[in-house]
VEXTOR-483525 format. One record per residue (C-alpha): residue in one letter; x, y, z. Coordinates in Angstrom, 1 decimal. Layout:
["A",[X,Y,Z]]
...
END
This chain:
["M",[113.3,105.9,125.6]]
["A",[114.6,109.4,126.0]]
["I",[118.3,109.8,126.8]]
["E",[118.7,112.4,129.6]]
["K",[122.5,112.5,129.7]]
["D",[124.5,115.3,128.0]]
["L",[126.4,114.8,124.8]]
["K",[129.8,114.6,126.4]]
["T",[128.8,111.9,128.9]]
["I",[127.4,109.8,126.0]]
["I",[130.6,110.1,124.0]]
["E",[132.7,109.3,127.1]]
["E",[130.7,106.2,127.7]]
["A",[131.1,105.2,124.1]]
["K",[134.9,105.6,124.4]]
["Q",[135.1,103.5,127.6]]
["Q",[132.9,100.8,126.1]]
["E",[134.9,100.8,122.9]]
["K",[131.8,101.2,120.8]]
["T",[132.1,100.7,117.0]]
["V",[129.1,102.9,116.1]]
["L",[128.4,106.5,117.1]]
["Y",[125.6,108.6,115.5]]
["L",[125.5,112.3,116.4]]
["F",[123.6,113.6,113.5]]
["G",[121.3,116.6,113.9]]
["N",[122.8,118.0,117.1]]
["K",[123.6,121.5,115.8]]
["L",[127.3,121.0,116.7]]
["E",[129.4,124.0,115.5]]
["S",[132.7,122.3,116.0]]
["F",[133.9,118.8,115.8]]
["P",[134.0,117.2,119.3]]
["L",[137.7,116.1,119.5]]
["I",[136.9,113.6,122.2]]
["V",[135.3,111.5,119.4]]
["T",[138.8,110.9,117.9]]
["E",[139.8,109.1,121.1]]
["I",[137.3,106.3,120.3]]
["I",[139.8,104.3,118.2]]
["S",[137.4,101.4,117.9]]
["L",[134.9,103.4,115.9]]
["E",[134.0,101.9,112.5]]
["D",[130.8,104.0,111.8]]
["L",[130.6,107.7,112.6]]
["N",[127.7,109.9,111.7]]
["L",[128.0,113.6,112.2]]
["G",[125.6,114.6,109.5]]
["G",[123.1,117.5,109.8]]
["N",[125.2,119.6,112.2]]
["Q",[126.8,123.0,111.8]]
["L",[130.4,121.9,111.4]]
["T",[132.7,124.3,109.5]]
["E",[135.9,122.3,109.5]]
["L",[137.2,118.8,110.1]]
["P",[140.2,118.6,112.4]]
["S",[143.4,116.9,111.4]]
["E",[142.9,114.6,114.4]]
["I",[140.3,112.7,112.4]]
["S",[143.3,110.6,111.2]]
["K",[143.3,108.9,114.6]]
["L",[140.1,107.0,113.7]]
["I",[142.1,104.4,111.7]]
["N",[139.3,101.8,111.9]]
["L",[136.6,103.9,110.4]]
["K",[134.8,102.2,107.6]]
["K",[131.9,104.7,107.3]]
["L",[132.0,108.4,107.8]]
["D",[128.9,110.5,107.3]]
["L",[129.2,114.3,107.3]]
["G",[126.2,114.9,105.0]]
["W",[122.8,116.3,105.8]]
["D",[120.1,115.2,108.3]]
["P",[116.9,114.2,106.4]]
["T",[114.9,114.2,109.6]]
["G",[115.0,118.0,110.1]]
["D",[114.9,121.3,108.2]]
["N",[118.1,123.1,107.2]]
["R",[120.3,120.7,109.0]]
["F",[123.5,120.9,107.0]]
["N",[127.2,121.0,107.8]]
["K",[129.3,123.8,106.3]]
["L",[132.6,122.2,105.5]]
["V",[134.6,124.2,103.0]]
["V",[137.8,122.1,102.8]]
["L",[138.9,118.6,103.9]]
["P",[142.2,118.2,105.7]]
["P",[144.9,116.2,103.9]]
["E",[144.8,113.8,106.8]]
["I",[141.5,112.4,105.4]]
["G",[143.8,110.3,103.2]]
["L",[145.0,108.3,106.3]]
["L",[141.6,106.8,106.8]]
["T",[142.5,104.0,104.5]]
["N",[139.8,101.6,105.8]]
["L",[137.0,103.9,104.7]]
["E",[134.5,102.2,102.5]]
["F",[131.7,104.9,102.7]]
["L",[132.2,108.7,102.8]]
["N",[129.2,111.1,102.7]]
["L",[130.1,114.8,102.2]]
["S",[126.8,115.9,100.5]]
["H",[125.2,119.3,101.2]]
["N",[128.4,121.0,102.3]]
["K",[130.4,123.9,100.8]]
["I",[133.5,122.1,99.7]]
["N",[135.4,124.0,97.0]]
["N",[138.3,121.6,96.4]]
["L",[139.2,118.0,97.3]]
["P",[142.7,117.3,98.6]]
["P",[144.9,115.1,96.4]]
["E",[145.1,112.7,99.4]]
["I",[141.5,111.6,98.6]]
["G",[143.2,109.2,96.2]]
["Q",[144.7,107.3,99.1]]
["L",[141.3,105.9,100.2]]
["K",[141.9,102.6,98.3]]
["N",[139.0,100.8,100.0]]
["L",[136.5,103.5,99.3]]
["Q",[133.3,102.2,97.6]]
["S",[130.8,105.0,98.0]]
["L",[131.6,108.7,97.8]]
["Y",[128.8,111.3,98.1]]
["L",[129.8,114.9,97.1]]
["D",[126.5,116.2,95.7]]
["K",[125.4,119.7,96.5]]
["N",[128.9,121.2,97.1]]
["R",[130.9,123.9,95.3]]
["L",[133.3,121.7,93.4]]
["S",[134.4,123.3,90.1]]
["K",[137.3,120.9,89.5]]
["L",[138.5,117.4,90.6]]
["P",[142.0,116.3,91.5]]
["V",[143.5,113.7,89.2]]
["E",[144.2,111.5,92.2]]
["I",[140.5,110.7,92.5]]
["R",[141.1,108.3,89.6]]
["S",[143.1,106.1,92.0]]
["L",[140.0,105.0,93.8]]
["A",[140.0,101.6,92.1]]
["N",[137.2,100.1,94.3]]
["L",[134.8,103.0,93.9]]
["K",[131.3,101.7,93.0]]
["Y",[129.2,104.8,93.7]]
["L",[130.1,108.5,93.0]]
["D",[127.6,111.4,93.4]]
["L",[128.9,114.7,92.0]]
["R",[125.5,116.2,91.1]]
["D",[124.7,119.8,91.8]]
["N",[128.3,121.1,91.7]]
["P",[129.6,123.7,89.2]]
["L",[131.5,121.0,87.3]]
["P",[131.6,121.0,83.5]]
["I",[129.9,117.7,83.4]]
["P",[126.5,117.2,81.8]]
["P",[123.7,115.9,84.1]]
["E",[123.2,112.9,81.9]]
["I",[126.8,111.8,82.8]]
["L",[126.5,112.8,86.5]]
["S",[123.4,110.7,86.8]]
["K",[125.6,107.6,86.2]]
["T",[126.3,107.5,89.9]]
["K",[126.7,103.7,89.9]]
["E",[129.3,103.9,87.2]]
["P",[132.0,106.2,88.6]]
["Q",[134.5,105.3,85.9]]
["I",[132.2,106.8,83.2]]
["I",[132.0,110.1,85.1]]
["L",[135.7,110.3,85.7]]
["D",[136.6,109.2,82.2]]
["Y",[134.4,111.9,80.9]]
["Y",[135.8,114.6,83.1]]
["F",[139.4,113.7,82.4]]
["S",[139.0,113.2,78.7]]
["L",[141.5,115.5,77.0]]
["S",[139.9,117.3,74.1]]
["K",[136.5,119.0,74.6]]
["K",[134.5,121.7,73.0]]
["C",[131.7,123.9,74.4]]
["L",[128.2,122.9,73.4]]
["N",[126.9,126.5,72.8]]
["E",[123.5,125.2,71.7]]
["V",[120.0,125.0,73.2]]
["K",[116.5,124.0,72.4]]
["I",[113.7,126.6,72.8]]
["L",[110.1,125.3,72.8]]
["V",[107.4,127.8,71.9]]
["V",[104.0,126.6,73.2]]
["G",[100.6,127.9,73.8]]
["Q",[97.0,127.7,72.5]]
["G",[96.2,127.9,68.8]]
["S",[96.2,131.3,67.1]]
["V",[98.0,133.1,70.0]]
["G",[100.8,134.1,67.6]]
["K",[103.6,131.7,68.3]]
["T",[104.8,131.6,64.7]]
["S",[104.6,135.4,64.4]]
["I",[106.7,135.8,67.5]]
["I",[109.4,133.4,66.1]]
["Q",[109.3,135.3,62.8]]
["R",[110.0,138.6,64.6]]
["L",[112.8,137.1,66.6]]
["T",[114.6,135.5,63.7]]
["S",[114.0,137.9,60.8]]
["N",[112.3,141.0,62.4]]
["S",[109.3,140.6,60.0]]
["F",[105.6,140.0,60.3]]
["N",[103.2,138.2,57.9]]
["S",[99.6,139.0,58.7]]
["N",[98.5,136.1,56.5]]
["E",[100.6,133.5,58.4]]
["N",[99.1,130.1,58.2]]
["K",[98.5,128.0,61.3]]
["T",[101.3,125.6,62.2]]
["E",[100.2,122.1,61.3]]
["G",[102.6,120.1,63.3]]
["I",[106.0,121.3,64.3]]
["S",[108.3,123.9,62.7]]
["I",[111.9,124.1,63.6]]
["K",[114.0,127.2,62.9]]
["Q",[117.4,128.3,64.0]]
["W",[118.4,131.6,65.6]]
["I",[121.9,132.8,66.6]]
["V",[122.5,134.9,69.7]]
["K",[125.6,136.4,71.2]]
["N",[127.7,134.2,73.5]]
["K",[128.7,136.3,76.4]]
["L",[131.4,133.9,77.5]]
["E",[133.2,134.1,74.1]]
["T",[136.6,134.6,75.7]]
["Q",[136.2,131.3,77.7]]
["N",[134.6,129.3,74.9]]
["Q",[135.4,128.5,71.4]]
["S",[132.4,130.1,69.6]]
["P",[131.2,133.7,69.7]]
["N",[127.6,132.6,69.2]]
["I",[125.0,130.3,70.7]]
["R",[122.7,128.4,68.4]]
["L",[119.0,128.2,69.4]]
["N",[116.8,125.5,67.9]]
["L",[113.3,127.1,68.0]]
["W",[110.5,124.5,68.0]]
["D",[107.1,126.0,67.1]]
["F",[104.3,123.8,68.2]]
["G",[100.9,123.8,66.6]]
["G",[98.3,124.8,69.2]]
["Q",[95.4,122.7,68.1]]
["E",[94.1,120.5,70.9]]
["I",[94.6,117.3,68.9]]
["M",[98.3,117.9,68.7]]
["H",[98.7,118.2,72.5]]
["A",[98.6,114.4,72.8]]
["T",[102.0,114.1,71.2]]
["H",[103.7,116.9,73.2]]
["Q",[104.9,114.6,75.9]]
["F",[107.3,113.1,73.3]]
["F",[108.9,116.4,72.3]]
["L",[108.8,118.5,75.5]]
["T",[112.3,117.9,76.8]]
["K",[114.4,118.9,79.8]]
["R",[117.5,121.1,79.5]]
["S",[115.4,123.6,77.4]]
["L",[114.0,127.1,77.6]]
["Y",[110.2,127.4,77.2]]
["L",[108.4,130.4,75.7]]
["L",[104.7,130.2,76.7]]
["V",[102.9,132.6,74.4]]
["L",[99.6,134.1,75.4]]
["D",[97.0,136.1,73.5]]
["S",[96.7,139.3,75.6]]
["R",[93.1,139.8,74.4]]
["L",[92.1,136.6,76.3]]
["T",[91.8,135.8,80.0]]
["Q",[94.2,133.7,81.9]]
["E",[91.7,130.9,81.9]]
["E",[91.1,131.2,78.1]]
["N",[94.9,131.0,77.5]]
["R",[95.0,127.9,79.7]]
["V",[98.1,129.2,81.4]]
["E",[98.2,126.7,84.3]]
["Y",[97.5,123.8,82.0]]
["W",[100.6,124.7,80.0]]
["L",[102.7,125.3,83.1]]
["K",[101.8,122.0,84.5]]
["I",[102.5,120.2,81.2]]
["I",[105.9,121.9,81.0]]
["Q",[106.7,120.8,84.5]]
["S",[105.6,117.3,83.8]]
["F",[107.8,116.7,80.7]]
["G",[110.4,119.5,80.9]]
["G",[111.3,119.2,84.6]]
["E",[112.4,122.5,86.1]]
["S",[113.3,124.1,82.7]]
["P",[112.8,127.8,82.9]]
["V",[109.6,129.3,81.4]]
["L",[109.3,132.8,80.0]]
["I",[105.7,133.9,79.6]]
["V",[105.2,136.2,76.5]]
["G",[101.9,138.1,76.2]]
["N",[101.4,138.8,72.4]]
["K",[99.0,141.2,70.7]]
["I",[99.4,144.0,73.3]]
["D",[98.7,146.5,70.5]]
["E",[95.1,145.3,70.9]]
["H",[94.9,144.8,74.6]]
["P",[97.3,144.8,77.6]]
["L",[98.2,141.5,79.2]]
["D",[96.0,140.8,82.3]]
["I",[97.2,137.8,84.3]]
["D",[98.1,137.2,87.9]]
["R",[101.8,137.5,87.5]]
["T",[102.7,137.4,91.2]]
["G",[100.4,134.5,92.0]]
["L",[101.7,132.4,89.0]]
["Q",[105.4,133.1,89.9]]
["M",[104.8,132.1,93.5]]
["K",[103.1,128.9,92.4]]
["Y",[105.5,128.0,89.6]]
["S",[109.1,128.7,90.6]]
["N",[110.4,128.0,87.1]]
["I",[108.7,131.1,85.6]]
["V",[111.7,133.4,85.0]]
["G",[109.8,136.4,83.6]]
["V",[106.6,137.8,82.1]]
["L",[107.0,140.1,79.0]]
["E",[104.5,141.9,76.8]]
["S",[105.0,142.2,73.0]]
["S",[103.3,142.6,69.7]]
["A",[104.5,140.6,66.7]]
["A",[102.4,142.9,64.5]]
["T",[104.0,146.2,65.5]]
["G",[107.3,144.9,66.9]]
["A",[106.6,146.4,70.3]]
["G",[108.5,144.7,73.1]]
["I",[110.5,142.5,70.7]]
["E",[113.9,144.0,71.4]]
["E",[113.4,143.4,75.2]]
["L",[112.2,139.9,74.4]]
["K",[115.4,139.3,72.4]]
["T",[117.6,140.7,75.1]]
["T",[115.9,138.6,77.8]]
["I",[116.1,135.4,75.8]]
["T",[119.8,136.0,75.2]]
["E",[120.4,136.6,78.9]]
["L",[118.5,133.5,79.9]]
["V",[120.2,131.3,77.3]]
["N",[123.7,132.5,78.4]]
["N",[122.8,131.6,82.0]]
["L",[121.6,128.1,81.3]]
["P",[124.4,125.9,82.8]]
["H",[124.1,123.1,80.2]]
["V",[124.6,125.5,77.3]]
["H",[128.2,125.8,78.2]]
["D",[128.7,122.1,78.8]]
["L",[132.0,120.7,77.6]]
["L",[131.6,117.8,75.2]]
["P",[134.4,115.5,73.7]]
["E",[135.5,116.4,70.2]]
["T",[134.5,113.0,69.0]]
["W",[130.9,113.8,70.1]]
["F",[130.9,116.9,68.0]]
["T",[132.1,114.9,65.0]]
["V",[129.2,112.5,65.3]]
["K",[126.8,115.4,65.8]]
["T",[128.0,117.3,62.7]]
["K",[127.8,114.2,60.5]]
["L",[124.3,113.4,61.7]]
["E",[123.2,117.0,60.9]]
["E",[124.7,116.6,57.4]]
["Q",[122.9,113.3,56.9]]
["G",[119.7,115.0,58.1]]
["K",[119.8,117.3,55.1]]
["E",[119.7,114.4,52.8]]
["F",[117.8,111.6,54.6]]
["N",[114.8,111.8,56.9]]
["F",[116.0,109.1,59.2]]
["I",[118.7,106.6,59.8]]
["T",[118.3,103.4,61.8]]
["H",[119.7,103.0,65.3]]
["D",[122.2,100.5,64.0]]
["K",[123.6,103.0,61.5]]
["Y",[123.9,105.6,64.3]]
["L",[125.9,103.1,66.4]]
["D",[128.2,102.4,63.3]]
["L",[128.7,106.2,63.0]]
["C",[129.7,106.4,66.6]]
["I",[132.2,103.6,66.4]]
["E",[133.7,105.1,63.2]]
["N",[134.3,108.3,65.1]]
["E",[135.7,106.7,68.3]]
["V",[132.5,107.0,70.5]]
["T",[132.7,103.3,71.3]]
["D",[131.2,102.8,74.8]]
["E",[127.5,102.2,75.2]]
["T",[127.0,104.9,77.8]]
["S",[128.6,107.7,75.7]]
["Q",[126.5,106.6,72.7]]
["G",[123.3,106.8,74.7]]
["T",[124.2,110.1,76.4]]
["L",[125.1,111.7,73.1]]
["I",[121.9,110.7,71.4]]
["G",[120.1,112.0,74.5]]
["F",[121.8,115.4,74.0]]
["L",[120.9,115.5,70.4]]
["H",[117.2,114.7,71.2]]
["D",[117.1,117.5,73.8]]
["L",[118.7,119.9,71.4]]
["G",[116.1,119.1,68.7]]
["V",[118.8,117.8,66.3]]
["V",[117.3,114.4,66.1]]
["L",[114.2,112.6,67.5]]
["H",[114.9,109.5,69.6]]
["F",[113.2,107.9,72.5]]
["Q",[115.9,105.8,74.2]]
["D",[114.1,106.1,77.6]]
["D",[110.9,104.7,76.2]]
["P",[111.2,101.0,75.4]]
["R",[108.2,101.4,73.0]]
["L",[110.0,103.9,70.8]]
["E",[113.7,103.2,71.2]]
["A",[113.9,100.5,68.6]]
["L",[112.4,102.9,65.9]]
["G",[115.8,104.4,65.4]]
["I",[116.8,108.1,65.0]]
["L",[114.4,110.3,63.1]]
["N",[114.3,113.7,61.5]]
["P",[112.0,115.4,64.0]]
["Q",[109.9,117.3,61.4]]
["W",[109.6,114.3,59.1]]
["V",[107.9,112.1,61.6]]
["T",[106.0,114.7,63.6]]
["N",[104.6,116.4,60.5]]
["G",[103.7,113.0,59.0]]
["V",[101.7,112.3,62.2]]
["Y",[100.0,115.7,62.1]]
["K",[99.1,115.4,58.4]]
["I",[97.1,112.3,59.3]]
["L",[95.5,113.8,62.4]]
["N",[94.4,116.9,60.4]]
["S",[93.1,114.8,57.5]]
["H",[89.6,115.8,56.5]]
["A",[88.9,112.4,55.1]]
["L",[89.8,110.8,58.4]]
["F",[87.6,113.2,60.3]]
["Q",[84.7,112.4,57.9]]
["N",[85.4,108.7,58.4]]
["K",[84.9,109.2,62.2]]
["G",[88.4,108.4,63.1]]
["V",[88.7,105.1,61.2]]
["L",[92.0,105.2,59.3]]
["E",[92.2,102.8,56.4]]
["S",[95.6,102.0,54.8]]
["S",[94.3,103.2,51.4]]
["M",[93.7,106.7,53.0]]
["L",[97.5,106.9,53.7]]
["D",[98.3,107.1,50.0]]
["E",[96.2,110.3,49.8]]
["T",[97.1,111.8,53.1]]
["L",[100.9,111.2,52.8]]
["N",[101.2,111.6,49.1]]
["Y",[104.4,113.6,49.3]]
["P",[107.9,112.7,48.0]]
["E",[109.3,112.6,51.5]]
["Y",[106.8,109.9,52.5]]
["P",[107.3,107.0,50.0]]
["S",[104.7,104.3,50.1]]
["N",[107.0,101.9,52.0]]
["K",[107.4,104.4,54.9]]
["R",[103.8,105.4,55.4]]
["L",[102.9,102.5,57.7]]
["F",[106.0,103.5,59.7]]
["I",[104.3,106.9,60.5]]
["V",[101.2,104.9,61.6]]
["D",[103.4,102.8,63.8]]
["M",[104.7,106.0,65.5]]
["M",[101.1,107.0,66.1]]
["R",[100.5,103.5,67.6]]
["K",[103.5,104.0,69.9]]
["F",[102.3,107.5,70.8]]
["E",[99.0,105.8,71.9]]
["L",[97.1,107.9,69.3]]
["C",[95.5,104.9,67.6]]
["Y",[95.0,101.2,67.8]]
["D",[94.6,98.4,65.3]]
["I",[91.1,97.4,64.1]]
["D",[92.6,95.1,61.4]]
["P",[96.5,95.0,61.8]]
["D",[98.3,97.1,59.1]]
["K",[95.0,97.7,57.3]]
["T",[92.5,99.6,59.5]]
["F",[93.1,101.7,62.6]]
["L",[91.0,103.9,64.9]]
["V",[92.1,107.3,66.1]]
["P",[90.0,108.1,69.2]]
["D",[90.8,111.8,69.0]]
["L",[88.8,112.0,65.7]]
["L",[85.7,110.2,67.0]]
["P",[82.5,112.1,67.2]]
["K",[82.2,114.3,70.3]]
["D",[78.5,113.6,70.9]]
["E",[77.9,111.2,73.8]]
["P",[75.5,108.4,72.8]]
["F",[72.9,106.9,75.1]]
["T",[74.8,104.3,77.2]]
["G",[71.9,102.7,79.2]]
["E",[71.1,103.0,82.9]]
["W",[73.8,102.7,85.5]]
["D",[71.9,103.1,88.7]]
["G",[73.3,100.8,91.4]]
["A",[76.5,100.4,89.5]]
["L",[79.9,100.3,91.3]]
["A",[81.2,103.9,90.9]]
["F",[84.6,105.4,91.1]]
["Q",[86.1,108.7,90.0]]
["Y",[89.3,110.6,89.3]]
["H",[89.5,114.3,90.0]]
["F",[92.4,116.1,88.3]]
["N",[94.1,119.5,88.8]]
["I",[94.3,119.6,85.0]]
["L",[92.9,117.0,82.6]]
["P",[94.7,116.8,79.2]]
["S",[92.4,115.1,76.6]]
["S",[95.3,112.7,75.9]]
["I",[94.5,110.8,79.1]]
["I",[91.2,109.4,78.0]]
["T",[92.6,108.9,74.5]]
["R",[95.5,106.8,75.8]]
["F",[93.1,104.9,78.1]]
["I",[90.9,104.0,75.2]]
["V",[93.9,102.8,73.2]]
["R",[95.2,100.7,76.0]]
["M",[91.8,99.1,76.7]]
["N",[90.8,98.7,73.1]]
["V",[90.5,94.9,73.3]]
["F",[87.7,95.3,75.9]]
["I",[85.6,97.9,73.9]]
["Y",[82.0,96.9,73.7]]
["K",[79.9,98.4,71.0]]
["T",[80.0,102.1,72.1]]
["I",[82.8,104.6,71.9]]
["W",[83.1,108.3,71.4]]
["R",[85.8,110.9,71.8]]
["T",[85.7,111.2,75.5]]
["G",[84.2,107.9,76.6]]
["V",[83.9,104.2,76.1]]
["I",[81.9,101.1,77.2]]
["L",[84.1,98.1,78.2]]
["K",[83.1,94.5,78.7]]
["K",[85.1,91.8,80.5]]
["G",[83.6,88.6,81.6]]
["G",[80.1,89.2,83.1]]
["N",[80.7,92.9,83.7]]
["T",[80.4,96.1,81.6]]
["A",[81.9,99.5,82.5]]
["L",[81.2,103.0,81.4]]
["V",[84.3,105.3,81.5]]
["K",[84.0,108.9,80.4]]
["A",[86.0,112.1,80.8]]
["D",[84.6,115.6,81.5]]
["V",[87.5,117.8,80.4]]
["E",[85.9,121.0,81.7]]
["D",[85.1,119.6,85.1]]
["K",[88.5,117.8,85.1]]
["K",[87.0,114.5,86.1]]
["V",[86.9,110.9,84.9]]
["S",[83.9,108.9,86.0]]
["I",[83.7,105.1,86.0]]
["W",[80.6,102.9,86.5]]
["V",[80.8,99.1,86.6]]
["N",[77.6,96.9,86.2]]
["G",[77.1,93.1,86.3]]
["D",[78.1,90.3,88.6]]
["E",[78.8,91.9,92.0]]
["T",[81.4,89.2,92.8]]
["T",[83.6,90.2,89.9]]
["R",[82.9,93.8,89.0]]
["R",[85.7,94.9,91.3]]
["D",[88.1,93.0,89.1]]
["L",[87.1,95.0,86.1]]
["L",[87.4,98.2,88.1]]
["S",[90.9,97.1,89.2]]
["A",[92.0,96.6,85.6]]
["I",[90.7,100.0,84.7]]
["R",[92.5,101.6,87.6]]
["V",[95.8,99.9,86.7]]
["E",[95.7,101.5,83.3]]
["F",[94.9,104.9,84.6]]
["D",[97.6,104.7,87.2]]
["G",[100.1,103.8,84.5]]
["I",[99.1,106.8,82.5]]
["H",[99.2,109.1,85.5]]
["K",[102.8,108.1,86.3]]
["T",[103.9,109.4,83.0]]
["I",[102.7,112.9,83.7]]
["V",[104.3,113.7,87.0]]
["K",[102.8,117.1,87.8]]
["I",[99.3,116.0,87.3]]
["D",[97.3,115.1,90.4]]
["A",[94.7,112.5,90.0]]
["V",[92.7,112.1,93.3]]
["E",[90.7,109.0,93.6]]
["K",[87.1,109.4,94.8]]
["V",[84.4,107.0,95.9]]
["P",[80.7,107.9,95.5]]
["H",[78.3,106.7,98.2]]
["P",[76.3,103.8,96.7]]
["S",[73.0,105.2,97.8]]
["Y",[73.8,108.9,97.3]]
["P",[76.0,109.1,94.2]]
["E",[76.3,112.9,94.5]]
["V",[78.1,112.4,97.8]]
["I",[81.8,111.5,97.3]]
["F",[84.7,110.5,99.5]]
["D",[88.4,110.7,99.2]]
["Y",[89.6,107.1,98.7]]
["K",[93.0,107.6,100.4]]
["E",[91.3,109.2,103.4]]
["L",[89.0,106.1,103.7]]
["I",[92.1,103.8,103.5]]
["Q",[93.7,105.9,106.3]]
["F",[90.5,105.7,108.4]]
["E",[90.6,101.9,108.1]]
["R",[94.2,101.8,109.1]]
["D",[93.5,104.0,112.1]]
["G",[90.7,101.6,113.2]]
["I",[87.9,104.1,112.4]]
["T",[84.9,102.0,111.3]]
["E",[82.4,104.7,110.6]]
["F",[82.1,108.5,110.7]]
["P",[79.2,111.1,110.5]]
["K",[78.4,112.8,107.2]]
["S",[75.7,115.3,106.5]]
["I",[73.6,113.9,103.6]]
["N",[70.4,115.7,102.5]]
["G",[70.6,117.8,105.6]]
["K",[70.7,114.8,108.0]]
["S",[73.7,113.5,109.9]]
["T",[74.3,109.9,108.6]]
["M",[76.8,107.4,109.8]]
["V",[78.9,106.2,106.9]]
["S",[80.6,102.8,107.0]]
["V",[84.2,102.9,106.0]]
["R",[84.4,99.2,105.3]]
["Q",[81.2,99.3,103.1]]
["L",[82.7,102.0,100.9]]
["L",[86.1,100.4,100.6]]
["N",[84.7,96.8,100.1]]
["G",[82.7,98.1,97.2]]
["V",[85.9,99.2,95.4]]
["E",[88.4,96.6,96.5]]
["R",[88.4,93.4,98.5]]
["E",[89.7,93.7,102.1]]
["T",[92.3,91.0,101.5]]
["D",[93.6,92.9,98.5]]
["R",[93.9,96.1,100.5]]
["R",[95.8,94.3,103.3]]
["R",[98.1,92.7,100.7]]
["G",[99.0,96.2,99.5]]
["R",[100.1,97.5,102.9]]
["I",[103.7,97.8,104.0]]
["T",[104.5,97.4,107.6]]
["T",[107.5,99.5,108.7]]
["N",[109.5,98.7,111.8]]
["V",[110.5,101.9,113.5]]
["I",[113.4,102.2,116.0]]
["I",[112.8,105.1,118.4]]
["H",[116.1,106.8,119.0]]
["G",[117.1,108.8,122.1]]
["N",[117.1,112.6,121.8]]
["V",[119.2,115.4,123.2]]
["D",[117.7,118.8,122.6]]
["G",[115.5,117.3,119.9]]
["S",[118.5,115.7,118.2]]
["T",[119.4,112.1,117.5]]
["I",[122.0,110.0,119.1]]
["I",[122.6,106.3,118.5]]
["T",[125.4,104.4,120.2]]
["G",[126.2,100.7,120.1]]
["D",[128.0,97.9,118.3]]
["E",[127.6,97.6,114.6]]
["N",[125.6,94.4,114.8]]
["E",[123.3,96.0,117.4]]
["V",[122.5,98.9,115.1]]
["K",[121.9,96.7,112.1]]
["S",[119.6,94.5,114.0]]
END
């Protein structure tokens, strides 16, 4: 029900009735309404999403406040307060348990913040804090602290520990720190575009026209000038340049090495079109695994043809593109500009100048020394090394190894329970071992069937002793690159199966389902085949498989060019939806690991398979009570039954079970803004 009284009247009524809750968020208030401070009974005050520039000292009158929200209003656009400082009187609100100051412009916190002994939650994200008062350590009951998106010298991995405030504060106030001055640069792109040649020009200003293709990953170091030398302890920044082989088969492993907190060089062949360079494929892959890490596009081979891509369109679509440069590794044209640009970008990456405890540097240095002698150490040995050098708490140990993984010093997958137990690995040792197997001619000739005896030939190098060769296969298994045919003896690598699609029988009248992608990496169908290997029935090829479960069989195949996966299920009509459901569960799980890839579910019409419908739209139709709708099929307007299409894919009871009913409270509005008044129990109910 709309509230037609003005703001002052509402506040006055709240005062007279001694209300305990007052919500005034999103009202575009430019100054704090002092009348509010006369409602001494208030326990919960929300003034978020206004235009407040200061908080009056009179706020100290609200001695009963337990919750004070001065953050942003998520229900509207650009509804933020603009507080720059907090009055010292904030420390008199000793009953406060919750304080939200997010999305303001606060530069400093007053020492009096430490007087809020009952404070449990403190939101300070998206402000301008560059330092913290030591008094903040006095908040003994603090259980939640959000300091993200402030210019504080605290790594994001530490700031993300919002539910462990003591870890954040202990890190910030630890006495001895050094600047990181190191970053990982990932050089990606299609095969033969000249990635290795660009790196060679950057690091040694040389060019080898007979450069062999990169079979795996090559890691080189390059030193650039640190422009903050006077403020930091090193005149240089070390870049760890990761050169990725561009062959399609290697793309499946990229997700394990494309890290955040990095700079990406996307190298293109200027002689090729934007589509031939698969520019958007790479940009989406980078966003999926590298987050918002900056991307510098480098057009190589301009001595043969100028770069011709839609620069403006790409930069509008992908905000993390920080530049597009043209160069020639062969002639050296544009290389100096490329060096200058990389140096500028690296110096401006905030995490490059992160301050790390001295003890962390000690562990890092010792790991690098061991990496020169050993190809891996176990996770337990890493923990021992940490303890020996006074990095004793579990969070610091985990954060440190996350740093080293992002920097390319070690390879460790602590966020992936499948890989974490494998320990800490020399990146090139494990990745190049995997790629030696993937590029094996004998394995290709054997149609992807890897026998343990073949490992002795493929990995017949001193760095891969016989007792470690199955370890490399285990990594492949964890990467979902292969699965066991006979455990520890025979394995199948789907990416090396024949490309030719065999005859799979007739599928007319089958239950059909599709996924349409914005980009379709070949790894999706590979990983699906690996996950569903126990149900494989007779037929399998590189981009497709026949599955059998109970009385049903399914054909699943990918069309990489059309960016589509098609599914047909035959057999018992009462159970075929169960097999489809199992298939969808696996695809959904894979899609969740590639966040920037859109997989749109489609339902073909059972009588007209060329006519397809958006599955989510059908679900919405059903929720809205629409039972049928017109569709032009073969030039005729035909009424399509929503229930018939959906019931073919999923039982109605299952669909209902998946719905969530939300109870919505309609708030009163003043000028399109929101006001809630009442007692605390009323609002909660």
